C-alpha beads as a LAMMPS data file, in Angstrom:
LAMMPS data file: protein, C-alpha beads

263 atoms
262 bonds

1 atom types
1 bond types

-500.0 500.0 xlo xhi
-500.0 500.0 ylo yhi
-500.0 500.0 zlo zhi

Masses

1 110.0

Atoms # bond

1 1 1 314.979 235.625 48.895
2 1 1 317.742 237.581 50.608
3 1 1 319.733 236.471 53.638
4 1 1 321.352 238.939 56.043
5 1 1 324.134 238.363 58.561
6 1 1 324.571 240.842 61.419
7 1 1 327.466 241.501 63.739
8 1 1 326.265 242.362 67.250
9 1 1 328.289 245.128 68.893
10 1 1 328.003 248.424 67.040
11 1 1 325.850 246.891 64.318
12 1 1 322.801 245.298 65.902
13 1 1 323.410 247.413 68.996
14 1 1 323.871 251.158 69.368
15 1 1 327.488 252.266 69.589
16 1 1 326.395 254.729 72.291
17 1 1 324.693 252.587 74.918
18 1 1 324.744 248.966 73.715
19 1 1 320.977 248.754 73.328
20 1 1 319.227 247.258 70.331
21 1 1 317.317 250.171 68.747
22 1 1 313.587 249.587 68.416
23 1 1 313.856 250.489 64.738
24 1 1 316.342 247.643 64.223
25 1 1 314.074 245.120 65.956
26 1 1 311.074 246.138 63.842
27 1 1 313.060 246.136 60.606
28 1 1 314.486 242.650 61.195
29 1 1 311.008 241.317 61.945
30 1 1 309.574 243.013 58.848
31 1 1 312.345 241.551 56.706
32 1 1 311.547 238.051 57.975
33 1 1 307.827 238.583 57.388
34 1 1 308.702 239.506 53.791
35 1 1 310.275 236.059 53.344
36 1 1 313.943 236.857 53.973
37 1 1 316.331 235.102 56.353
38 1 1 317.960 236.919 59.268
39 1 1 321.088 235.636 61.046
40 1 1 323.400 236.852 63.742
41 1 1 327.053 236.342 62.765
42 1 1 329.288 236.922 65.759
43 1 1 332.595 236.139 67.365
44 1 1 330.675 235.440 70.570
45 1 1 329.914 231.881 71.550
46 1 1 326.187 231.145 71.842
47 1 1 326.370 231.238 75.647
48 1 1 327.260 234.919 75.309
49 1 1 324.549 235.806 72.780
50 1 1 322.331 237.417 75.377
51 1 1 318.618 236.662 75.532
52 1 1 317.811 240.253 74.566
53 1 1 319.431 239.599 71.196
54 1 1 317.683 236.258 70.726
55 1 1 314.347 237.910 71.529
56 1 1 314.639 240.110 68.441
57 1 1 313.869 236.991 66.407
58 1 1 316.409 235.373 64.086
59 1 1 316.385 232.354 61.812
60 1 1 319.719 231.258 63.174
61 1 1 323.148 232.086 64.551
62 1 1 326.714 231.832 63.336
63 1 1 328.636 231.765 66.618
64 1 1 332.290 231.776 67.574
65 1 1 333.474 232.990 64.161
66 1 1 331.868 230.065 62.372
67 1 1 332.781 227.309 64.842
68 1 1 329.152 226.761 65.900
69 1 1 326.163 227.265 63.618
70 1 1 322.519 227.002 64.635
71 1 1 319.446 227.097 62.421
72 1 1 315.950 226.950 63.835
73 1 1 317.275 226.019 67.261
74 1 1 319.319 223.059 65.981
75 1 1 323.085 222.844 65.625
76 1 1 324.123 222.103 62.039
77 1 1 327.864 222.516 62.585
78 1 1 330.133 222.459 65.618
79 1 1 333.932 222.451 65.899
80 1 1 335.361 222.220 69.448
81 1 1 339.092 221.981 70.156
82 1 1 340.864 218.815 71.333
83 1 1 341.251 218.965 75.144
84 1 1 345.007 218.374 74.928
85 1 1 345.428 221.482 72.768
86 1 1 343.557 223.635 75.251
87 1 1 345.598 222.139 78.090
88 1 1 348.735 223.396 76.385
89 1 1 347.207 226.845 75.900
90 1 1 346.230 226.890 79.564
91 1 1 349.776 225.949 80.553
92 1 1 351.257 228.664 78.354
93 1 1 348.806 231.298 79.542
94 1 1 349.816 230.594 83.133
95 1 1 353.480 230.630 82.221
96 1 1 353.222 233.950 80.385
97 1 1 350.683 235.489 82.823
98 1 1 348.177 236.609 80.203
99 1 1 344.495 237.023 81.096
100 1 1 342.779 234.294 79.077
101 1 1 339.061 233.920 78.450
102 1 1 337.967 230.501 77.157
103 1 1 334.804 230.488 75.030
104 1 1 332.485 227.583 74.245
105 1 1 328.907 227.217 73.050
106 1 1 327.963 226.192 76.599
107 1 1 330.074 228.537 78.713
108 1 1 332.621 231.312 79.044
109 1 1 335.248 231.099 81.780
110 1 1 338.557 232.426 83.024
111 1 1 341.375 230.493 84.693
112 1 1 340.528 230.801 88.376
113 1 1 344.072 230.014 89.445
114 1 1 345.148 233.223 87.742
115 1 1 344.465 236.705 89.122
116 1 1 343.247 238.995 86.357
117 1 1 345.378 242.091 85.851
118 1 1 344.125 243.865 82.759
119 1 1 341.317 246.363 83.527
120 1 1 339.364 245.312 80.433
121 1 1 339.608 241.638 81.373
122 1 1 338.316 242.478 84.844
123 1 1 335.515 244.544 83.331
124 1 1 334.545 241.633 81.062
125 1 1 334.482 239.204 83.989
126 1 1 332.275 241.596 85.930
127 1 1 329.870 241.874 82.992
128 1 1 329.499 238.108 82.953
129 1 1 328.788 238.077 86.683
130 1 1 326.183 240.835 86.258
131 1 1 324.449 238.613 83.687
132 1 1 324.513 235.734 86.202
133 1 1 326.762 233.581 84.024
134 1 1 328.331 230.599 85.763
135 1 1 332.025 231.197 85.096
136 1 1 333.315 228.873 87.816
137 1 1 334.168 225.979 85.487
138 1 1 337.193 223.860 86.383
139 1 1 339.671 224.503 83.577
140 1 1 341.927 221.785 85.033
141 1 1 339.321 219.068 84.461
142 1 1 340.664 216.321 82.133
143 1 1 337.945 216.873 79.529
144 1 1 337.961 220.677 79.613
145 1 1 337.977 222.251 76.166
146 1 1 336.615 225.263 74.297
147 1 1 335.884 226.488 70.772
148 1 1 338.056 229.603 70.726
149 1 1 339.711 231.973 73.174
150 1 1 340.932 235.523 73.697
151 1 1 343.522 237.064 75.954
152 1 1 344.744 240.393 77.256
153 1 1 348.468 241.054 77.673
154 1 1 350.771 243.843 78.838
155 1 1 354.005 243.077 76.983
156 1 1 354.764 241.985 73.407
157 1 1 356.970 239.190 74.759
158 1 1 353.857 237.537 76.231
159 1 1 352.115 237.633 72.864
160 1 1 355.179 236.263 71.072
161 1 1 355.532 233.363 73.508
162 1 1 351.875 232.403 73.147
163 1 1 351.895 232.631 69.358
164 1 1 354.858 230.302 68.984
165 1 1 352.327 227.572 69.804
166 1 1 348.938 229.027 68.884
167 1 1 349.912 230.027 65.326
168 1 1 350.020 226.320 64.478
169 1 1 346.292 226.000 65.081
170 1 1 344.697 229.436 65.372
171 1 1 344.455 232.662 63.461
172 1 1 345.347 235.627 65.669
173 1 1 343.007 238.604 65.215
174 1 1 344.253 241.980 66.414
175 1 1 341.336 243.525 68.285
176 1 1 343.225 246.282 70.186
177 1 1 346.808 247.006 71.309
178 1 1 346.532 244.692 74.329
179 1 1 343.829 242.262 73.189
180 1 1 343.885 239.348 70.742
181 1 1 341.224 236.888 69.563
182 1 1 342.154 233.348 68.508
183 1 1 339.984 231.487 66.002
184 1 1 340.728 227.994 64.620
185 1 1 342.497 228.089 61.259
186 1 1 339.926 227.549 58.519
187 1 1 337.100 229.195 60.446
188 1 1 335.756 232.740 60.208
189 1 1 332.553 234.703 59.901
190 1 1 332.916 234.132 56.148
191 1 1 333.094 230.330 56.385
192 1 1 330.043 230.513 58.642
193 1 1 328.129 232.373 55.930
194 1 1 329.036 229.774 53.327
195 1 1 327.907 226.881 55.513
196 1 1 324.536 228.574 56.024
197 1 1 324.204 229.244 52.294
198 1 1 325.022 225.596 51.576
199 1 1 322.354 224.507 54.061
200 1 1 319.697 226.477 52.194
201 1 1 321.221 225.883 48.722
202 1 1 321.410 229.645 48.232
203 1 1 323.921 231.461 45.999
204 1 1 326.482 233.832 47.458
205 1 1 324.769 236.688 45.610
206 1 1 321.803 236.411 47.980
207 1 1 323.933 237.173 51.056
208 1 1 324.238 240.555 52.778
209 1 1 326.660 241.190 55.655
210 1 1 326.404 244.041 58.167
211 1 1 329.360 245.064 60.340
212 1 1 331.340 247.920 61.827
213 1 1 334.820 246.735 62.782
214 1 1 337.883 244.875 61.518
215 1 1 336.526 241.802 63.290
216 1 1 333.895 241.799 60.518
217 1 1 336.399 242.105 57.672
218 1 1 336.247 238.415 56.692
219 1 1 332.488 238.385 56.135
220 1 1 332.325 241.878 54.620
221 1 1 335.037 240.975 52.109
222 1 1 333.366 237.673 51.281
223 1 1 329.957 238.896 50.150
224 1 1 329.043 241.177 47.246
225 1 1 326.496 243.048 49.365
226 1 1 328.591 244.327 52.281
227 1 1 327.170 247.004 54.569
228 1 1 329.434 248.984 56.902
229 1 1 327.726 250.921 59.670
230 1 1 328.349 254.665 59.877
231 1 1 329.880 254.242 63.325
232 1 1 332.697 252.094 61.886
233 1 1 335.721 251.705 64.159
234 1 1 338.415 252.281 61.535
235 1 1 338.451 253.820 58.036
236 1 1 340.236 250.636 56.917
237 1 1 336.964 248.725 57.045
238 1 1 335.486 251.000 54.387
239 1 1 337.609 249.167 51.801
240 1 1 335.178 246.258 52.183
241 1 1 331.998 248.350 51.863
242 1 1 329.560 248.099 48.983
243 1 1 327.157 250.224 51.019
244 1 1 327.744 252.567 53.975
245 1 1 324.786 252.791 56.339
246 1 1 323.988 255.377 58.976
247 1 1 325.086 254.955 62.561
248 1 1 323.536 252.112 64.538
249 1 1 322.293 254.653 67.096
250 1 1 320.583 256.661 64.337
251 1 1 318.427 253.916 62.767
252 1 1 321.229 252.965 60.386
253 1 1 320.417 249.268 60.307
254 1 1 316.692 249.743 59.746
255 1 1 317.227 252.305 57.001
256 1 1 319.766 250.093 55.236
257 1 1 317.431 247.085 55.238
258 1 1 314.710 249.206 53.679
259 1 1 317.044 250.773 51.112
260 1 1 318.369 247.352 50.129
261 1 1 314.875 246.009 49.482
262 1 1 314.338 243.667 52.405
263 1 1 310.783 244.976 52.787

Bonds

1 1 1 2
2 1 2 3
3 1 3 4
4 1 4 5
5 1 5 6
6 1 6 7
7 1 7 8
8 1 8 9
9 1 9 10
10 1 10 11
11 1 11 12
12 1 12 13
13 1 13 14
14 1 14 15
15 1 15 16
16 1 16 17
17 1 17 18
18 1 18 19
19 1 19 20
20 1 20 21
21 1 21 22
22 1 22 23
23 1 23 24
24 1 24 25
25 1 25 26
26 1 26 27
27 1 27 28
28 1 28 29
29 1 29 30
30 1 30 31
31 1 31 32
32 1 32 33
33 1 33 34
34 1 34 35
35 1 35 36
36 1 36 37
37 1 37 38
38 1 38 39
39 1 39 40
40 1 40 41
41 1 41 42
42 1 42 43
43 1 43 44
44 1 44 45
45 1 45 46
46 1 46 47
47 1 47 48
48 1 48 49
49 1 49 50
50 1 50 51
51 1 51 52
52 1 52 53
53 1 53 54
54 1 54 55
55 1 55 56
56 1 56 57
57 1 57 58
58 1 58 59
59 1 59 60
60 1 60 61
61 1 61 62
62 1 62 63
63 1 63 64
64 1 64 65
65 1 65 66
66 1 66 67
67 1 67 68
68 1 68 69
69 1 69 70
70 1 70 71
71 1 71 72
72 1 72 73
73 1 73 74
74 1 74 75
75 1 75 76
76 1 76 77
77 1 77 78
78 1 78 79
79 1 79 80
80 1 80 81
81 1 81 82
82 1 82 83
83 1 83 84
84 1 84 85
85 1 85 86
86 1 86 87
87 1 87 88
88 1 88 89
89 1 89 90
90 1 90 91
91 1 91 92
92 1 92 93
93 1 93 94
94 1 94 95
95 1 95 96
96 1 96 97
97 1 97 98
98 1 98 99
99 1 99 100
100 1 100 101
101 1 101 102
102 1 102 103
103 1 103 104
104 1 104 105
105 1 105 106
106 1 106 107
107 1 107 108
108 1 108 109
109 1 109 110
110 1 110 111
111 1 111 112
112 1 112 113
113 1 113 114
114 1 114 115
115 1 115 116
116 1 116 117
117 1 117 118
118 1 118 119
119 1 119 120
120 1 120 121
121 1 121 122
122 1 122 123
123 1 123 124
124 1 124 125
125 1 125 126
126 1 126 127
127 1 127 128
128 1 128 129
129 1 129 130
130 1 130 131
131 1 131 132
132 1 132 133
133 1 133 134
134 1 134 135
135 1 135 136
136 1 136 137
137 1 137 138
138 1 138 139
139 1 139 140
140 1 140 141
141 1 141 142
142 1 142 143
143 1 143 144
144 1 144 145
145 1 145 146
146 1 146 147
147 1 147 148
148 1 148 149
149 1 149 150
150 1 150 151
151 1 151 152
152 1 152 153
153 1 153 154
154 1 154 155
155 1 155 156
156 1 156 157
157 1 157 158
158 1 158 159
159 1 159 160
160 1 160 161
161 1 161 162
162 1 162 163
163 1 163 164
164 1 164 165
165 1 165 166
166 1 166 167
167 1 167 168
168 1 168 169
169 1 169 170
170 1 170 171
171 1 171 172
172 1 172 173
173 1 173 174
174 1 174 175
175 1 175 176
176 1 176 177
177 1 177 178
178 1 178 179
179 1 179 180
180 1 180 181
181 1 181 182
182 1 182 183
183 1 183 184
184 1 184 185
185 1 185 186
186 1 186 187
187 1 187 188
188 1 188 189
189 1 189 190
190 1 190 191
191 1 191 192
192 1 192 193
193 1 193 194
194 1 194 195
195 1 195 196
196 1 196 197
197 1 197 198
198 1 198 199
199 1 199 200
200 1 200 201
201 1 201 202
202 1 202 203
203 1 203 204
204 1 204 205
205 1 205 206
206 1 206 207
207 1 207 208
208 1 208 209
209 1 209 210
210 1 210 211
211 1 211 212
212 1 212 213
213 1 213 214
214 1 214 215
215 1 215 216
216 1 216 217
217 1 217 218
218 1 218 219
219 1 219 220
220 1 220 221
221 1 221 222
222 1 222 223
223 1 223 224
224 1 224 225
225 1 225 226
226 1 226 227
227 1 227 228
228 1 228 229
229 1 229 230
230 1 230 231
231 1 231 232
232 1 232 233
233 1 233 234
234 1 234 235
235 1 235 236
236 1 236 237
237 1 237 238
238 1 238 239
239 1 239 240
240 1 240 241
241 1 241 242
242 1 242 243
243 1 243 244
244 1 244 245
245 1 245 246
246 1 246 247
247 1 247 248
248 1 248 249
249 1 249 250
250 1 250 251
251 1 251 252
252 1 252 253
253 1 253 254
254 1 254 255
255 1 255 256
256 1 256 257
257 1 257 258
258 1 258 259
259 1 259 260
260 1 260 261
261 1 261 262
262 1 262 263
C-alpha cells in the first residue's frame, strides 16, 4: 500500500486557472480503487478546503499545516491556540496595522475593526465572499481563537514588531515579500504526515508527497518519495525532489501517479 499527500494550489489544481484537471480526479480515484490512500495536505484550514476539492474523493485531510487532521470524516488530531494568545496577536496586529487573516477548522475571518489595505488581502477577502463564507465573526469575543494565521504588511518594521511576540509560539513562513504565514511551533505538513502514518501503522517509506512551492518544503524534505510539480514556484524547491513531474495543467499529477505505480 502507498499513501500520497497532495498540496492544493499548483499541485492538485492547475497553475493556469485554478481548476482541478479531470485527469487528476480520475487518477486519484484509480489510485484509491487500487488500494492506496489519498490525502490532501494543505496549509488551508478545513473551512477553506472547498467542496470541489472534497468531491474528488480523499481518504482524509491534513489541514492547517498539521494542526487539524481528519480521516474518514472524523478528526483524529486538533490543536487550537489559547484564546489569550490570539488576543495578544489581535492587539499587536491592530497596533502595527497589518492585515491579519485568522484561520480555524470552522471559519476564516479578518478583523472587522481594521480596514484592509493590501491589495492581495482585499482580493482574498473578496474570494471568501464569492464562496459565500461567513467571515463576520466577532474577533473580540472572549472565547475567540484560531489554529493559525497569516498577515500582509507594507513595512519591515511591522513584521519585526509582530515577530517579537509571535516567534515565541509560531514559525514564520515567508510566502512572498509582503506576506507571512504563522504555524504553531512543532507543527508542519511533515508532522501531519507522520501522525497519519502512525494512525495506519505505516512506515515512512510508504509515503509520497506532491508539491510545488516552498510552503511544501517540510513535507517534501520529510519523505523519501517527494514529487515536485513542473510548475514549481522556485528552483530552490528542486533540492527536495526525488521525482519531478510535469506541470499540473499538463496532466503532471496523473502521469506521476501512474509512473510511480499507484495503478
